[in-house]
C-alpha positions in Angstrom: 0.0 0.0 0.0 1.2 3.5 -0.7 0.3 7.1 0.5 -2.3 8.0 1.7 -3.1 4.6 3.1 0.2 4.3 4.8 0.5 7.3 7.2 3.1 6.6 9.9 2.2 9.8 11.6 -1.1 8.3 12.7 0.6 6.7 15.7 2.6 9.8 16.6 -0.4 12.1 17.2 -0.7 11.8 21.0 1.4 10.9 24.0 -0.8 7.8 24.5 -0.2 6.5 21.0 3.5 7.2 21.1 3.8 5.4 24.4 1.9 2.4 23.1 4.2 1.8 20.1 7.5 2.8 21.8 10.1 0.2 20.8 12.9 1.0 23.2 11.9 1.4 26.9 14.8 2.4 29.0 14.3 1.7 32.7 16.1 2.8 35.9 16.9 -0.8 36.6 19.1 -0.8 33.4 21.5 1.8 34.9 24.6 1.3 37.0 26.0 4.4 38.8 29.8 4.8 39.2 31.1 6.0 42.5 34.6 7.3 43.3 35.9 6.6 46.8 39.0 8.1 48.5 40.8 7.2 51.6 40.3 9.3 54.7 37.3 10.7 56.5 34.8 13.5 56.1 35.7 14.0 52.5 33.3 15.0 49.7 35.2 16.5 46.8 33.4 17.8 43.7 35.1 16.9 40.5 35.4 20.0 38.3 35.6 18.2 35.0 32.4 16.2 35.9 29.8 18.6 37.2 27.5 16.9 39.8 30.0 14.0 40.5 32.1 13.9 43.6 34.7 11.7 45.4 33.6 10.3 48.7 35.5 8.9 51.7 33.8 5.8 53.0 32.2 7.5 56.0 30.4 10.0 53.6 28.9 7.2 51.5 25.8 6.3 53.7 23.7 9.3 52.6 24.7 8.9 49.0 23.9 5.3 48.7 20.6 5.7 50.6 19.6 8.3 47.9 20.8 6.0 45.1 18.6 3.1 46.5 15.6 5.4 47.0 15.8 6.5 43.4 15.3 2.8 42.4 18.8 2.3 41.1 19.9 -1.3 41.6 23.7 -1.2 41.2 26.8 0.9 41.8 30.4 0.5 40.4 33.2 1.4 42.7 36.5 3.1 41.8 39.1 3.5 44.5 41.7 6.3 44.9 44.2 5.3 47.6 46.3 7.6 49.8 49.5 5.9 48.8 50.6 4.4 45.5 53.5 2.1 44.5 54.9 0.4 41.4 52.7 -2.7 41.8 49.5 -1.0 43.2 49.7 -3.1 46.3 47.0 -1.2 48.2 44.5 -2.6 45.7 44.2 -5.9 47.6 44.6 -4.7 51.2 41.8 -6.0 53.3 41.4 -2.5 54.7 41.8 -0.8 51.3 39.5 2.1 50.3 37.3 0.0 48.1 37.1 -2.8 50.6 36.0 -0.3 53.2 33.4 1.2 50.8 31.9 -2.2 50.0 31.3 -2.9 53.7 29.7 0.5 54.2 27.4 0.1 51.2 26.3 -3.4 52.1 25.5 -2.2 55.6 23.6 0.9 54.6 21.8 -0.4 51.4 22.2 -4.2 51.3 19.8 -4.4 48.4 22.3 -2.5 46.1 24.4 -4.7 43.9 28.0 -3.6 44.5 30.3 -4.0 41.5 34.0 -3.2 41.8 36.3 -2.1 39.1 39.4 -4.3 38.9 42.3 -2.4 37.5 45.6 -1.2 38.9 45.8 2.2 37.2 44.4 4.1 40.2 46.8 2.3 42.5 50.2 2.4 40.7 52.7 5.2 41.0 53.2 5.1 37.2 49.5 5.1 36.4 49.5 2.1 34.1 47.1 -0.8 34.4 49.7 -3.4 35.3 53.3 -4.3 36.2 55.8 -2.2 34.2 59.0 -3.7 33.0 61.1 -0.9 31.4 58.4 1.0 29.6 56.1 -1.9 28.8 53.3 -3.4 30.8 54.0 -7.1 31.6 50.8 -8.9 30.8 51.3 -12.2 32.6 52.9 -10.7 35.7 49.8 -8.5 36.0 47.4 -11.3 36.0 48.4 -12.5 39.5 47.9 -9.0 40.9 44.5 -8.5 39.3 43.4 -11.9 40.7 44.5 -10.8 44.2 42.6 -7.6 43.8 39.4 -9.2 42.6 39.6 -11.8 45.4 40.0 -9.2 48.0 37.0 -7.3 46.7 34.9 -10.4 46.7 36.0 -11.4 50.2 35.0 -7.9 51.4 31.5 -8.5 50.1 31.4 -7.3 46.5 28.6 -8.9 44.5 30.4 -8.7 41.2 33.9 -7.8 40.0 34.6 -6.0 36.7 38.1 -6.2 35.3 38.9 -3.2 33.1 42.6 -3.5 32.5 42.5 -5.3 29.1 45.3 -7.8 29.9 45.0 -11.0 27.9 43.7 -13.9 30.0 42.6 -11.8 33.0 39.1 -13.1 33.0 40.2 -16.8 33.3 42.8 -15.9 35.9 40.2 -14.1 38.1 37.6 -16.8 37.6 40.2 -19.4 38.7 41.1 -17.4 41.8 37.5 -16.8 42.8 36.6 -20.5 42.3 39.6 -21.7 44.3 38.5 -19.6 47.2 34.9 -21.0 47.0 33.5 -17.8 45.6 31.9 -19.5 42.6 28.8 -17.4 42.8 30.6 -14.1 42.3 30.1 -13.1 38.6 32.5 -11.3 36.4 31.5 -8.3 34.2 34.3 -7.9 31.8 35.3 -4.7 30.0 35.7 -6.9 27.0 36.0 -4.4 24.2 37.6 -1.3 25.8 39.0 1.1 23.3 41.9 3.5 23.8 39.8 6.6 23.7 40.0 10.4 24.1 36.7 10.3 26.0 38.4 9.1 29.2 40.0 12.4 30.1 37.6 13.6 32.9 37.7 10.1 34.5 41.5 10.2 34.7 41.2 13.5 36.5 38.5 12.1 38.8 40.4 8.8 39.6 43.9 10.4 39.5 45.0 7.7 37.1 46.7 9.4 34.1 49.7 7.4 33.0 53.1 8.9 34.0 54.6 8.1 30.6 53.3 6.9 27.2 49.7 5.8 26.7 47.6 2.7 26.9 47.4 1.8 23.3 49.5 -1.3 23.7 46.7 -2.9 25.7 43.5 -1.0 25.1 41.9 -1.5 21.7 42.6 0.5 18.5 39.4 2.5 17.8 39.8 1.6 14.1 39.1 -2.1 14.7 35.6 -3.6 14.6 36.3 -7.3 14.1 39.0 -7.4 16.8 36.3 -6.2 19.3 34.2 -9.2 18.5 37.3 -11.5 19.0 37.9 -9.8 22.4 34.4 -10.4 23.5 34.4 -14.0 22.3 37.6 -14.7 24.2 36.3 -13.2 27.5 33.1 -15.3 27.2 35.2 -18.4 26.6 37.3 -17.5 29.7 34.2 -17.3 31.9 32.8 -13.7 31.7 29.2 -13.6 32.8 28.5 -10.1 31.4 30.5 -8.4 28.6 31.0 -4.7 28.1 31.8 -2.2 25.3 33.5 1.0 26.4 33.0 3.8 25.4 29.4 3.6 24.4 28.4 6.6 22.2 31.2 6.5 19.6 31.0 2.7 19.5 27.3 2.0 18.9 28.2 -0.1 15.9 30.2 -2.4 18.1 27.4 -2.6 20.5 25.0 -3.6 17.7 27.3 -6.2 16.3 28.0 -7.6 19.8 24.2 -7.9 20.5 23.7 -9.7 17.2 26.6 -12.0 17.7 26.4 -13.0 21.4 23.7 -14.2 23.8 25.5 -13.0 27.0 24.1 -9.9 28.8 25.7 -6.8 27.3 26.8 -3.7 29.1 28.0 -0.3 27.7 29.8 2.4 29.5 28.6 6.0 28.9 32.0 7.4 29.8 33.2 10.6 31.5 33.9 12.5 28.3 30.5 11.8 26.9 29.0 13.0 30.2 31.2 16.1 30.4 30.4 17.2 26.8 26.7 17.3 27.6 27.2 19.1 30.9 29.4 21.7 29.3 27.0 22.4 26.4 24.0 22.5 28.7 25.8 25.0 31.0 26.2 27.3 28.1 22.5 27.0 27.1 23.4 25.3 23.8 21.3 22.1 24.5 18.7 20.8 26.9 21.1 18.7 29.0 18.5 16.3 30.5 16.9 15.7 27.1 20.2 15.1 25.4 21.3 12.7 28.2 18.1 10.7 27.8 18.5 10.6 24.1 22.0 9.3 24.4 20.9 6.5 26.8 18.1 5.6 24.5 20.6 5.3 21.6 22.8 3.0 23.7 19.9 0.9 24.8 18.5 0.8 21.2 21.9 -0.4 19.9 21.6 -3.4 22.1 22.9 -2.7 25.6 21.1 -4.5 28.4 22.9 -2.5 31.1 24.3 1.1 30.9 27.0 2.4 33.2 26.4 6.1 33.4 27.0 9.2 35.5 23.6 10.4 34.4 21.9 7.5 36.4 20.6 9.6 39.3 19.4 12.4 37.0 17.6 9.9 34.7 16.1 8.1 37.7 14.5 11.4 38.8 13.4 12.3 35.3 11.7 8.9 34.7 9.9 9.1 38.1 8.1 12.4 37.1 
């Protein structure tokens, strides 16, 4: 049939019609809210490059996590910033480390929240790289043992899920083996499976104080030019035991998300990263865009591309917006 019989505008004429035929329905339960925790006490530090986002000491978390839970969010992702750093990032697996403290606080204050921990050494090493450095190279295999110790320490502190983001080859299997040997077979792994070396991480590195002291991370994070390699990375992490796989960043890699959704049956996450967040905030502050509407449109695009879960700094804002 042709015009005028086919009039697609018929189902756009009212809010009720639009709602009835809406294909993508983002929900607050799809969102995971990242939190930055610092050692010390009575600390709440706004992050200038990420308006609305702060660093918290563990004792300042109760009010924040109660608000998160009250908004209907189901999960948080923890990043730790220690007081002291060294060449191997040894504070990452201390039983009294900053993330370990934060896990215990959150599970006490909001036990219903799923606590996921980022497993990477970049915030903990004095050189800012994601593993053990030999000369000016990151030693992949030497790093696996340290990542396994870190993940195990988080799980023993009460983390519900661990999320390796380092992009070392074989780290999912190493962490899975470590957890299983300790009897923590029920702790799932959300792998940053296709993590690209991106310019969109800038504000995060400011927030987490994790910029590399020398060079860059292109020898272990993925080349943005490569699509097929991303699918290989995801397939390998699934083979090694990942329960959820992630694409990071999200907005500039929607094609990767779509291909991953079409290629794999595993739950798929996407990280709406700090640079994507900061761009919206900066433009909105200048009155160039409607910030809330732009943020929602971005999250809809990520969900439409195939993500089941979205890690986003917009999570609290969207939870409020969707409650209206």
